[in-house]
N, C-alpha and C positions, 0 to 999 in steps of 0.2 A: 528460538533457534537463531534469530539474528535480525538485523536491520540493514537492508540494502538500499542505498541511494540510487535511484534510477534517473539518469540525467545524461544527455538531453533526449534520450529515448525512453519510452515505457513500452516494452515489448521487444519483438525481434527486429533486426535490420532488414532492409531490402536485400535482394540477391546481389545487387551492385555494391551496396555498403558492406555486406559480409565479405565479398571478394576483396574489398579495400581494407579489411581487417577490423571492422566494427563488430562488436559482440552484442548479445542480448542485453537490453536495458542500458546500453551506451557505455562510454569509456569510464564513467565514475565507478562502475562496479569493479574495475580491474586496475584503476590508476594507482600510482605511487603517491603516498601522502607523507608529509613531514608532521611531526608531533611536537608541540611545545606545552610543557606542564606548568601549572600554577597551582597554588593552594586550593584544593577542592575542584580543580578544573583541568581540562586538556583541550587544546585546539589543534585540529587537523587541517592541513592546507594542501591543495593539489591543483594541477593544471590539466585540462583536457585539450590536447593540442589539435586534434581533428575538429572538435566542436568549437575551438577557440573560446573556451570558457575557463574561468578560474572559480574554484569553490573552496570555501572554508566552513568548518563546523566546530563550534565550541560546546562542550558538554560540561555542565556544572552540577555537582552533587548537592542536593538540598534536602536532607533528611531521607525520606523514602521516595524522593522524586529526583529525576534528572531533567534539568532544563537545557534545551537545545537552542542555539542561535546559529542560523545557517545563512550564508551569503553566496549568491551566484553572480559572477561578474562577466559581462560580455566584453572580451578583449579584442573582438573584431570590429570592423567598420560598417557592419550591416545590422539592422534590426533583425532579431531572430525569433521565430516561433519555436518554443521549447516545450518538451514534456519534463515534468519534475514531480517525482513520486517517491514517497517514503514507503518502502516495501518491508513491512514488519511481518515476520513469520513465526508462528507458534508451532511447537512440536511435542512429541511424546517425551517424558511421561506426563507433562502438563495436560496435553490433550488426551482425553479418555472417552472412548466411544460411548455415545448415549448419555454422557454425564457432564462433560465440560460445557459451561454456559457462556453466552455472549450477549452483549447489548451494543447498539450502534445508534447514533442520532441521525437516522436516515429518514428521508421523506419519500420521493419517488425512486423506483428501482427498475432494473431491467436485466434480463439474462444476456449472456454473450451472444453475439450475432452470428458467429461461425461455429466450427467444430471445437468443442472444449469439454470433453468428458461426457458422462452418461447421466447426469443428474437432471438437467433442465431442457425444455424445448428452446429453440433459438428465438432470440429477439422478442421475448415476452415481457411486457410491462406488468409490474405488481407493486404492492406496498409492503414494506418491511413489517413483520419478519417472514411472511408466508410466501415462499417462492413456488411457482408452478413446477410440478415434478413430471418426469417421464416414468411410466406411460400415462399417469394421471394423478389427480390429487395435488397435495401441497407438501412442502418441506419447511419445517420451522427452523430458520437459520440461527435461532438463539441456542440451539443444542447441536453439538457435534454428532453427525449421523452414526447410528449403530449399524454399520454395514461393513462387510468384509473388504469391499473394494468400491471406490467411487471417486469421481472427479468432476469439477465444474467451476464456473466463474459467474458472479453477478456483480453489477455495478450499482452504486447507490449515491444519489444526490443528497448532500447534507441538508438538514432542515433549514430552510431560508429564514425562519423566524428567530433563529438563534444566532448569536455572534460567535459562539464557539462550537466545536464539534468534537466528538470523542468516540472511541470504542473501549469496551471493558470486557475482559474474559475472567472467568472464575473456575478454579479447579476444586471440586468438593473433596477429592482425596487428600490434597495437600493443604486445603483451606487457604489458598493463596489467590489474590485478586491482582490483575495486571491490566494496564491500558495506557493509551496515549490520548492527549488532548491538544487541539490546535485551533487556529483561527479559521473559521469557515471561508472567509474571503481569500485566504491564502491557498487553501486546498479544499475546493468545493466537492470533490468526489472521493469516494472510498470503495475500492473493489474488494470483494470477499472471494478468495481463491481457496479451493479445497483440492488437496492431493492425498488420497487415501489408498496407498498400495496399488495405484492404477498404472503408473508408468513403469514399464519393464526394462527400459534402457538404462545404461549407466548415466548418472550416478544414483538413480532412483532404485533400480534393481527390484522393483515390486515390493519394497519394504518401507518406504517413506510415508509417514503420517504427518500431515501439515495442514495448517490453515493460515492463510495470509490475510492481513488487513492492510490494504495498499492505498494510503490516502495521498492525494495529489491533485494536479490540475487536469488530469485526463481520465475519462471514464473507463477506457479499455486498454489492455496491452495490445499494441499493433504497430505497424510500420509508420514512419514519419508521413509518408504520402497518405496513408489511410487516415491518420490523425487529422491532417489538414483538410482532406477531401470530405470527411464526414460532416463537418459543420457542427453547429450546436446540438446537444442532446437535452431535451426538456428545456430548451431555450438558453442553455448554459454552454459556453465554449469548452472545447476539449484540449486546449493548450494555452500557453501564456506567452505574451510578447515580452522580449527582453531587448530594450533599445541598444543601439550601438554605443559602446564605451560606457555603459551604465551598469549598475548593480542593484540587486534586489535582496533584502534581508528579511527572513521570516523567523518566528520563534514558536516553539511547541514544547511539550513536556511529556515524560513518561513517569508512571508511578507503579510501584509494586508493594504490596502489604499483605500481612496475614489478616484474615477476616473470618469470623465464626459463622457468618451467614451471607448468602449471595445477594446483598442489597446493591446491585450493580448501578442503579440509577443515581445513587448518592455518592459514588466513589470519588468524583471530582468536585463535589459541592463544597 
């Protein structure tokens, strides 16, 4: 369905920020970008005036892969704690109830701590892929649920024994495999979001079928104050410092390919 850059919020603004014009997931979602083309590549550049950040992203086509190089620059004079998440969302017809399969290089995991759908109990720790279910039992996160309506969010710490991290999804109907790979040190968290005809308000209208893989520096979508007040989860911070007048560059990749069998673990080998 798409790839949304969440910067420098991952989640909703506070009431005061919303009154000042800040939207969900920060200015990067709605900023104006310029585009510069080169052979096999395009570079997007924009400025987030309220956050005092500059951002650029270069996409290079390399066979069945797209390589991303992304830079965030602090144009202000203060060190900044920022959220920075790549919000990748899959949808129908790629998503097929009870059939589409997933894999993720997760280690420790936890359900959302507040109200977020009807799938999981709050703030419950578990190990991928079996999340605790309401009213009991477990849910295998490697398969899209075969339910008429459902919603939920779980967060996953990427495996600390690996240098890289990735998620892969496979559609048996189309025999297409798709995923992203990134450096674990850049984005130690990946949230798994499910929206399955649950939200009745516009623009969802009770029709949207989606699963998000949201890899970044924060475990949960939440306000800035909650992000900072939370402290580390599983001993790992939930935001990243961007020093004054400095920039950080990260690289990651996406791949899509036809595959006759769901050998998800070897997709990025």
